[in-house]
N, C-alpha and C positions, 0 to 999 in steps of 0.2 A: 504494500500500500504506500502510495506516494505522499504520505503525510506523517509528520512527527509532532510530538508534544514538546514544547519549549517552556520551561519554567525559569523565570529570571528571579534570582533571590539576592539578598544583601545580608551581610553578616549582622547588621543591626537586628534582623529578624531571625537570627539563628535559633531562637527558642521555638520557632515553627518547624525546624528541620526534621525532628523525629515524627511530627505529624505528617509532613509532606512525604517522608520515606514510607510510612505505612499506607497512606491513602492513595499512593500511585502504584504500589507494587503489583496490583492485579490488572493494570491497564496494559493490554496487549498490543501496544504500538511502540515504535522507536521513541525513546525518551531522552531529552537533553536538559541538563541543568547548567545554567549560566550563573556564576558566582564571582564575588570580588576577592574575598579572603576567608580564611578559616581561623576564628578566634582560638586562643588557648583553651584546651580541654573541651573542644568541640570537634565533631566529625561531620563531614558533608553527608547529606542523606544518601542512603544506598538506593538500589533498584533503578538507577539511570544507566543508559547505554553510552552516554557521552557526557563529559564535563568540559565546559569552556570557561576559562577565567578571563574576566574583563577588567579594564582599567578603571579603578574607582575614581580617578581624577576626572574622567570624562563625564559629561552630562548624560541624561537618560537616552536621548536620541542617538548620541554618538556611541554610547555603550552598545545599543542595539545594532548600529552600523558595524561595530566590531564583531558582534556575536553572529548575526544572521548569515553572513557569507560563509561561515564555517559549517553550515548545515546543508547537506546534499539532498534536500527534498524540495519539491515544488510547492508544497502547502505546509503551513505551520499552524498548529493550535497554540497560540500564545497566551500564557496564563501567568500573571504576576504572583509572587509568593504569598501575598496576603489573601488570595482567592483560593481557599482550600477546596480541592476537588472532591466533592461528595460522591458524584457518580459521573463517569464518562463512558457512555455506551458506544462501543467501537462500531457496531452495526449502524447505529444512527449517524455517527461521525462519517463513516464511509459513504453513506447515502448523500450527505450534505456535500462532501468533497466531489462526488460524481456530479451533483447539480452545479457546483462551481465550474467544473470542467465543461459541462454541456452548455451552460448559459453564460460563460465568460464572466463569472462573478469574481470580484477581487477580494471582497471581505464579507464574512458573515459574523455579525454581532450575535453572540451566543446568549441573547436575552429574547424574551417573547414579546412580540408586538402585534398590533392589528392594523395592517396596512391596506392600501387600495390595490396596488399591483402585486399579484401573487403568481408563484409558479409551484407546480406539484411534481412529485416523483414518488410513486407507490403511496405510502401513507404520510409522506413527509411534505411539508409546505414551508416556503420562504416568502418573505415580502420585501419589496424594494424600499429601503428606509429613506431613499432620496426622493420618493414619489408621494410623500405625504402619509399621514396616519389617520385612521378612523377614530382612534382613541388616543388621547395624549399619553406619550410614553414618560416613564420616570427615569430615563437615561439620556445622556448626551447622544445625539445622532447627527450625522452618520458615524462619527468617530467617538469612541470613548476608551478609557484606559483599561476596561475590564477584559475578560476572556473573549477571544475571537479566533476564527479561522482565517488565515491570510494566504493569499497568493504571495509567495515569498518575494518575487520580483517587484510586485506592486507595493509591498510593505517597504522595501528598500527605496523605491522611487519617492514615496512620501517622506521617509526619514532624510533622504538626501536633499529634498526640497526644503525641509524645516529641521536642520541639524542642531539648532540651538535650543530646542524645546526640552522641558522637564516632563516628568510623569504627569503632573497636573496641567501644565500649560498646553500640552498637546491637545487635550480635549477642550480646553477653555479658550483657545485661540480661534477667533472667527475665521481667520485666514486658512487655518488647517481644515476647519469644517467646510468652508467654501471650496477648497481644493478637492476634498473627498467627494463633495456633492457634484462638482463639475467634471472631475477627471477619473473617478473610480466608480465601479458598480458595487454599491454597498447594500447588503441585504441583512435581514434578521430572521429569526424563527417566527413563523406566522402562527397566530392563535387559531385553533380549530375547535370544534365541539369536543374533540377527544384529547385536547391538550391538558396535561397535568401541570398546572402552573404553581410555582412556589414563590413566596415573597419573603424578603427581609428588607426593612426600611425602604420599601418601594421598589427595590430591584425585582425583576421578574425573570425567573429561570424555569426551565422544564425539568422534569424528573429524570430525563435521559442525559442531559448535559447540565449538571447541577453543581453550583459553586457557593461556598460560604465566604463572603467578604468579611473576614474575621475582625479586622481592625480598620480604623480610619485615622490616618496620620499617626499611626503607632499606638492608638488607644482603642480600648473597647468602648462601645456606646452604651449609655444608660438612659432610661431603664432597659434592662436586658430584654424586655418584652418587645423592643423595637426590631429584634431579629426575627420576629413573627414565626414563620414555619421552621426556622433554623434555630430557634431558642434551645430546643432539646439537643441539637447537634453541638451547639456551642458549649452548653453545660457539660455534655459528655466529654468533649475535648479538654476543657479546663480541668475536669476531674481526672481523666485517664492519663493526661500528660503532666499533671501537677504544675500547671502554669502559675507563675507568680503574679496573680491578678493585681495585688497591691503595687507591685513594682511597675507592671505594664501600665496600669492606671485606666481611668475612665474619662470620657468626655460626654457632655450632655448631647443627646440626639436632637437634631433640629426637629422642629414641629413637623416639617414635611416628611420625616421618617416615621412619624407616628400616625399621621393623617394623610392618606393617599388613596386615590381611587383605584380599585382593582379592575383588571381587565374583565369585560363582560363578553361572553361568547354569544353573539347575536346571529341567529340563523340568517343565511343569505337567501335572497329570492332567486339567485342564480344557483342551479343545482350543483352540489358538490360532486367531484369526480366519483365514478362508481366504485373505484377501489377503496375509497374512504369507508364505504359501508360493507366491505367484504371482510368479515370477521377472520377468515383464514389469513388474509394479508396482515390484518392488525396484529395477529398473534405471532406471525412467523417472520415478518420483515424486520 
């Protein structure tokens, strides 16, 4: 399969490394870890196929420009270390990559949206996030800093165009957003009547490609109920990995993380493709 998982980590978040090691071990694709340094008495997480050391002195975009050319795959699932992979269904991922190849898609935002322009393959559906939304998303679009599947060459083109950006500024810079809208085919996972959507502080993920954004600017958010469907996952991780909650600390969750509109699956007057209603496909694809 012509896709790999790339997790970029920083030693500041080395307390997450045992979690990452365990949570990626059963993902059956080629896995790459990019890191800056290994602190004393720490070990890099195991279960990766390749390790790439980057220059800590570089900014975020330039670090990626150093890392990505060392990957010999055409498609990359890029996941920052603070996005703990709860589930990555390889069959689902494979279908999305095939859709990228067939429809010349440059990026898939791995969150759930409700868009106007949709494409289907088997039971899988994507929407063009550059073509407007039926329901207001809780994410930056078309680009955000969260998990995404990228066409490697297109990712490099974006980073070469904006090499001075940080993790935050890439998604906050309107020039970056306009570039993605004008020059890239950016899609997201389309909401369907069969979508199993999960929420935490407004973020929308599917049960097949499922991520816990564990901290914001290095802190947990409070009240912990703002993690919504992931509150149990977070509590389990804190307990099982004996995380030093007091040392990591908490920041108050913005009101928008506590009060947001959930996506509503509204039946379309346009008939859904027949395979959507084929239970055999739903169970086996």
